[in-house]
Residue, then its C-alpha position, 0 to 999 in steps of 0.5 A: m500500500a502506498q504511503a501518504s504524507p504524514l502532514t496530509p494523510f489523504v494525499t497518497p502518491v497516487e493522489q499526488d499523480r492525479i493532482v499533477t496530471a490535472w494541473f497540467i490539463r488545467q494549464r493547457h486549457q487556461w486560455c478559455v478562462t482568459a478568453l471568457s474574461v476578455l469577452i465579459d469585458l468587451d463583448p457581453e452579448t457573446a459572453w452571455a451566450i457562453v455563460v448560459r451554456l456553461v450554466l445549462e450544460a454544467p455536468d455536476d453541482p460543483t461545476l455549476v457553483n464554480v460557473a456561478g461564482g466565476p463567469l456568471e458573477a463577473l458578467l452580471a457585476k459588469h453588465g447586470a443592467k443590460l442583462v437583467n431582463r434576459a436573466e429574469q426570463l431564463a430564471r423563469v424556465s430554468p431551475e439550473f439558472r435559478y440555482a446558479l443565481r443564488k450562488v452569485w455575489l454582486p456589489n450592492d450598488q442599489s441600482p434598479a438592476a441590482e435590486r432585480l437581480e437580488t430578487l432573482g436570488c443573487q446576494c448583494l455584498i456590502f463593503d465589509e462582506l466584500e472585504r471579508k470575501f476577498s481577504s480570506 
């Protein structure tokens, strides 16, 4: 039986191999994270189409939560006013999208769009919460 590290007993040599392999796979595909980030900034229409597909096609709950707290959150934080109508429409018909919205944290700018997104389930951060979220 393979020996685990005394500091992290669950990380056996086999698990170490899995971590190394997964890290290299992630590095090979990091371009897609960068590309989506650029689209969120420069082309929110295309970003919306991609993010909706990521939400609807997420293979499992951890992946869906990652999409919600990553690209969906970034897209709504930057372009929520423009996309709130579509978010409301999709939330009416998609349980996956409604669930994803509950995992989104947005700045509390008290705009009408932010209030509508909060009604859909998004969480609005006040400054102290935002500071705690990103400092830990």
